[in-house]
Phi, psi and omega in degrees: 000138182275354184273101180294331186299337182298336182285343180271357179296127179250020172061044180287340177078011177295327179296312182290321182292338178260355185286124179294331178288316179298331178294333180262336182225104184297342180275350179273129187214096182303323182291339176299321180294320177297316181296317178300320178293317178302327181273003179078023183247049182300319181299318177298317179298319182291339182266356181286123182300326183286351174307323185284355179285341183303130180272353183057040179278347177072010178301319180302317181291322180291331182273344187288122179290342179257005179059035175291135182272065186303314181297323178293320178296316179296320177298317177297320176298320178298317179298316178297317180300316180298314180297332181265004177085020180259021181286155177300150179302133178097340183296319180296323178293320178298317179296319180295320176297319178299316179294315183287320188259342184083001175203172187277357174215149179288149177284132176219176183299321180303311182295320181290325175296319179295318178298321179297318177300327180275357181081021180258151178290155178293152175278141178288127180287340179274105182246016180304324179297315179296315179298323177297320177297317179300315180294316181297328180281357180077020183263004184272006182097182184252088177288336180279345181134000000 
C-alpha cells in the first residue's frame, strides 16, 4: 500500500465511531482494516466481505486526529480485492453492463416514459459514445490481460 499515513494510526477509533455504516452494523470496523495492514495482513483485509460496505463518505478521514487516509486505504483494498477476484457477487456483471451500455441499466421505453412524467428529457438510446469513453479511460477492464 502506498499510504504511509496508515502506520501512524494508534487505533483511537474515531473513524469507526463516526462511520455511518458502523452505526448500522456493529461488525463493520474501518480501523480494523488499518490494523490488519499495520500487521502485514493486507491479503486478509482485502478478502473481508464487509470491506465493500464502505460508502466512501470520508467521515473517517475527517475525524482522524492523525490524518490517516482510511477511506483511500479501503478503496485501494477494494481495488486489490477486485483484481484478485474477491469482489462481491454481481459486481462484475454491473461493470460489464456499464461498459456495454454506457450506464448501469439499458435505456428502454419504460424509463423514458417515466422520465417524461417527471418532466425530464428522454435518454438517448445510443450510448456508444459513453461506452467509448469508459473504454478510452481504461475502465473497461483488462482485455489484454
